[in-house]
C-alpha positions as CSV (number, residue, x, y, z in Angstrom):
1,M,0.3,0.0,0.4
2,S,1.5,3.7,-1.2
3,A,1.5,6.8,0.5
4,Q,-1.4,8.2,-1.7
5,D,-3.6,5.2,-0.8
6,L,-3.1,5.9,2.4
7,G,-4.0,9.5,1.9
8,A,-1.0,11.4,3.2
9,G,0.9,13.1,0.5
10,R,4.7,14.5,1.1
11,P,5.2,18.8,1.5
12,A,7.7,20.8,-0.2
13,D,11.0,20.0,1.4
14,H,12.6,23.0,2.9
15,R,15.3,21.7,4.5
16,G,17.9,22.9,2.7
17,R,16.3,26.6,3.5
18,L,16.3,25.9,6.9
19,R,19.9,24.7,7.4
20,T,21.2,27.0,5.6
21,I,19.1,29.8,8.4
22,L,20.8,27.7,11.4
23,I,24.1,27.8,9.7
24,I,23.8,32.1,10.1
25,T,22.1,31.9,13.2
26,V,24.7,30.1,14.9
27,M,27.3,32.6,13.6
28,V,25.5,35.8,14.6
29,L,24.8,34.0,17.8
30,I,28.6,33.5,18.8
31,A,29.1,37.3,17.3
32,E,26.3,38.9,19.7
33,V,27.7,36.8,22.8
34,I,31.4,38.3,22.3
35,G,29.5,41.7,21.5
36,A,27.5,41.4,24.9
37,V,30.5,40.7,27.0
38,V,32.6,43.5,25.2
39,S,29.7,45.9,25.4
40,G,27.7,45.1,28.4
41,S,24.6,46.0,26.7
42,L,21.3,44.2,27.8
43,A,19.6,45.0,24.2
44,L,22.7,42.9,22.5
45,F,22.3,39.7,25.2
46,A,18.7,39.8,24.7
47,D,18.9,39.3,21.0
48,A,21.6,36.7,21.8
49,G,19.1,35.1,24.1
50,H,16.9,35.2,21.0
51,M,19.2,33.7,18.8
52,L,20.0,30.8,21.3
53,S,16.1,30.3,21.2
54,D,16.4,30.5,17.6
55,V,18.7,27.9,17.4
56,A,16.9,25.4,19.3
57,G,13.8,26.6,17.1
58,L,15.2,26.1,14.0
59,T,16.8,23.2,14.9
60,L,13.4,21.7,15.6
61,A,12.0,22.9,12.1
62,W,14.7,21.0,10.7
63,V,13.8,18.0,12.0
64,A,10.3,18.6,11.6
65,A,10.7,19.1,7.7
66,A,13.0,16.0,7.5
67,L,10.5,13.8,9.5
68,A,7.8,15.3,7.2
69,Q,9.1,14.0,3.9
70,R,9.2,10.4,5.5
71,P,6.0,8.3,3.5
72,A,2.9,7.4,5.7
73,T,2.8,3.9,6.8
74,L,-0.3,1.4,8.1
75,V,0.8,2.5,11.7
76,R,1.1,6.3,11.0
77,T,-1.4,6.6,8.1
78,W,-0.6,10.5,7.8
79,G,3.2,10.1,8.5
80,Y,4.6,12.7,10.0
81,R,2.9,15.5,8.9
82,R,1.7,16.9,12.3
83,A,6.0,17.2,13.4
84,E,5.9,20.6,12.2
85,V,3.0,21.2,14.6
86,L,4.8,20.0,17.2
87,A,8.0,22.2,16.5
88,A,6.3,25.3,16.1
89,V,4.8,24.6,19.9
90,G,8.0,24.0,20.7
91,Q,9.7,27.0,19.4
92,A,6.9,29.3,20.7
93,V,7.3,27.5,24.1
94,V,11.4,28.4,24.2
95,L,10.5,32.0,22.3
96,L,8.1,32.6,25.4
97,A,10.6,31.9,28.1
98,V,13.2,34.2,26.7
99,G,11.1,36.8,26.2
100,G,10.1,37.0,29.9
101,F,13.4,37.1,31.3
102,V,14.3,39.9,28.9
103,I,11.2,42.0,29.9
104,V,12.3,41.4,33.4
105,E,15.6,42.1,33.0
106,A,14.9,45.2,31.5
107,I,12.7,46.4,33.8
108,R,15.6,46.3,36.7
109,R,18.0,47.8,34.1
110,L,15.3,50.8,33.7
111,I,15.8,51.4,37.6
112,E,19.5,50.8,37.5
113,P,21.2,51.4,34.3
114,P,24.3,50.1,33.9
115,E,27.6,51.1,31.7
116,V,27.6,50.1,28.1
117,V,29.8,50.6,25.8
118,S,27.8,52.0,22.3
119,G,30.5,51.5,19.9
120,A,30.6,47.7,20.1
121,M,26.8,47.7,20.4
122,V,27.3,49.2,16.8
123,A,29.4,46.8,15.3
124,F,27.5,43.6,16.5
125,G,24.3,44.9,16.2
126,L,25.4,45.8,12.4
127,I,26.3,41.7,12.2
128,G,23.3,40.5,13.7
129,L,21.1,42.7,11.6
130,V,23.0,41.7,8.3
131,G,22.4,37.8,9.0
132,N,18.9,38.1,9.8
133,V,18.4,39.9,6.9
134,I,20.1,37.2,4.6
135,G,17.8,35.1,6.7
136,I,14.6,36.8,5.9
137,A,15.5,37.0,2.1
138,V,15.9,32.7,2.0
139,L,12.8,32.6,4.0
140,Y,10.5,35.1,2.5
141,G,9.0,33.1,-0.5
142,V,8.1,30.2,1.7
143,R,6.9,31.7,5.0
144,A,3.6,30.6,4.4
145,E,3.4,27.5,3.7
146,N,2.9,25.8,7.0
147,L,3.3,26.5,10.6
148,N,6.8,25.7,10.8
149,M,8.1,27.5,8.3
150,R,5.8,30.3,9.8
151,A,7.3,30.3,13.0
152,A,10.9,29.8,11.7
153,F,10.4,33.1,9.3
154,L,8.8,35.1,12.7
155,E,11.9,34.5,14.7
156,V,14.4,35.5,11.6
157,A,12.1,38.6,11.3
158,N,12.0,39.4,15.2
159,D,15.9,39.0,15.0
160,A,16.1,41.7,12.4
161,L,13.9,43.9,14.5
162,G,16.1,43.1,17.4
163,S,19.3,43.9,16.0
164,L,17.8,47.1,14.5
165,A,16.4,48.0,18.3
166,V,20.3,47.2,19.3
167,L,21.7,49.6,16.8
168,I,19.2,52.8,17.8
169,A,19.7,52.2,21.2
170,A,23.5,52.1,20.5
171,V,23.5,55.5,18.7
172,L,21.2,57.0,21.4
173,I,23.8,56.1,24.4
174,A,26.3,57.4,22.1
175,V,24.9,60.7,20.7
176,A,22.7,61.7,23.9
177,G,24.1,59.6,26.7
178,W,21.0,58.1,27.5
179,L,21.8,54.6,29.1
180,R,18.4,53.4,29.5
181,A,18.0,53.1,25.7
182,D,19.7,49.6,26.1
183,A,16.8,48.7,28.7
184,V,13.7,50.3,26.4
185,A,15.1,48.6,23.6
186,S,15.4,45.1,25.3
187,L,11.5,45.6,26.5
188,L,11.0,46.4,22.9
189,I,12.7,43.3,22.0
190,G,10.3,41.6,24.3
191,A,7.3,42.8,22.9
192,L,8.3,41.6,19.6
193,I,8.9,38.1,20.5
194,I,5.4,37.4,22.8
195,P,2.7,38.7,20.5
196,R,3.5,36.8,17.4
197,T,4.7,33.7,19.8
198,L,1.1,33.3,21.4
199,K,-0.6,33.4,18.1
200,I,1.9,30.7,16.4
201,L,1.4,28.9,20.2
202,G,-2.5,29.4,19.8
203,E,-3.1,28.0,15.9
204,S,-0.8,25.1,17.0
205,I,-2.9,24.1,19.8
206,D,-5.8,24.2,17.9
207,V,-4.5,21.8,15.4
208,L,-3.4,19.5,18.4
209,L,-6.8,19.7,20.0
210,E,-8.1,18.9,16.4
211,S,-10.3,21.7,16.5
212,T,-12.5,22.8,13.4
213,P,-9.8,24.7,11.1
214,R,-10.1,28.5,10.9
215,G,-12.2,30.0,8.5
216,L,-14.5,26.9,7.9
217,E,-17.8,27.4,9.2
218,L,-19.6,23.7,9.6
219,S,-23.1,25.8,9.9
220,E,-22.4,26.8,6.4
221,V,-20.7,23.2,5.1
222,R,-23.7,21.7,6.3
223,E,-26.1,23.8,4.3
224,H,-24.3,22.9,1.0
225,L,-24.2,19.1,1.9
226,L,-28.1,19.1,1.9
227,R,-28.5,21.4,-0.8
228,V,-27.1,18.5,-2.8
229,G,-29.8,16.1,-4.7
230,R,-30.9,13.0,-2.4
231,V,-29.6,14.0,0.7
232,R,-32.1,14.3,3.5
233,A,-30.1,15.0,6.6
234,V,-26.0,15.2,7.8
235,H,-25.1,14.6,11.3
236,D,-22.0,13.5,13.1
237,L,-20.3,16.2,11.0
238,H,-16.4,16.5,12.0
239,A,-14.2,18.5,10.7
240,S,-10.4,18.8,11.9
241,Q,-6.9,19.7,10.4
242,V,-3.8,17.1,10.0
243,A,-1.2,19.8,9.8
244,T,-1.1,23.0,8.0
245,G,-3.4,23.2,5.0
246,M,-4.8,19.7,5.1
247,P,-8.2,19.9,6.7
248,V,-10.0,16.7,6.7
249,L,-13.9,16.2,6.9
250,T,-16.1,13.5,8.2
251,A,-19.8,13.1,7.8
252,H,-22.7,10.5,8.1
253,I,-25.2,11.5,5.3
254,V,-28.8,10.3,5.1
255,V,-30.0,9.6,1.7
256,D,-33.0,8.4,0.0
257,D,-33.4,4.7,0.8
258,A,-34.0,3.9,-3.2
259,C,-30.1,4.9,-3.6
260,F,-29.1,2.1,-1.9
261,Q,-31.1,0.0,-4.6
262,D,-30.5,2.0,-7.9
263,G,-26.9,2.8,-8.1
264,R,-26.8,6.3,-7.8
265,L,-24.2,6.2,-4.6
266,P,-21.4,6.6,-6.3
267,A,-22.3,9.7,-8.6
268,L,-23.8,11.0,-4.9
269,L,-20.3,10.5,-3.5
270,D,-18.7,12.4,-6.1
271,E,-21.0,15.2,-6.2
272,L,-20.6,15.6,-2.0
273,Q,-16.8,15.9,-2.7
274,R,-16.7,18.2,-5.3
275,C,-18.9,20.2,-3.6
276,L,-16.4,20.2,-0.5
277,A,-13.3,20.4,-2.6
278,G,-14.5,23.6,-4.6
279,H,-16.7,25.4,-1.9
280,F,-14.4,25.2,1.2
281,D,-11.0,23.7,-0.6
282,V,-11.3,20.7,1.3
283,K,-10.0,17.5,-0.4
284,H,-9.6,14.5,2.7
285,S,-13.4,13.7,3.1
286,T,-15.0,10.9,4.4
287,F,-18.9,10.4,4.2
288,Q,-20.8,7.3,5.5
289,F,-24.1,6.9,3.7
290,E,-27.2,6.0,5.6
291,A,-30.8,5.0,5.1
292,S,-33.2,7.1,6.9
293,G,-34.3,4.3,9.0
294,H,-30.5,3.8,10.1
295,T,-30.9,6.5,12.5
296,A,-32.5,4.0,15.1
297,H,-29.3,2.2,15.5
298,E,-27.4,5.4,16.4
299,P,-29.0,6.4,19.8
300,S,-25.7,8.9,20.5
301,A,-25.5,10.4,17.2
302,H,-25.5,14.0,17.6
303,S,-26.4,17.0,15.3
């Protein structure tokens, strides 16, 4: 039995892009750690901490992308497609921890701002910005393909904004002598990390809880199915998402009793699946046809 028979096609392979970003991120991380030690900048340290979380997150993303290429089996009929969601959750948890630490430390430094070497901040901030801009260019074209790639792109984009904040803070310290600019930049980096991370975490949890995919209204699906000729009722209607771009739907369809004698069921099945694919972009659907009298055998069926 093939992966196609099992219903789990392979997604696009983005391992090469992720590997490139991972190498760049590790190099920038090393540079920023050195810069944070030399300059004493919390903003630079915060950006380095974010980079460290990115290394962990991008490693998870690369592993998930590799697993997603493995074919479906009789044990794992969808293959490892959901690995992307688990990787996104892992990245989100790490990012939230880093963001919380940065915000707490930044508040402390607002009260007692330490001395910071602005020249070193500028030099290492530029290194970080250049590396992140390259990363954005590598991931930009595939950023919307799945949760895993979205999480990776957001990490790199947030890093770029963090590096920019480091540079602005360094200029303010050098020109105006405002030492609290370092802590303010750190707060900005923390504020950039947390909201986007919570969004990805929420979407990932929705997939894991098998919630109805966003944008798919089951009441509208039911109405469309009921408009198909010979369909009398729809119950046990469920929709979930295996991975990004892979919504699945199941339903029990009550049809005219005559459909079981006149050979119309195959044509009716084609019509129902065309309805879902055309109106709702749901290509993985499973229908159970029932005669009107069958409902007596399903006392627990829900509407």
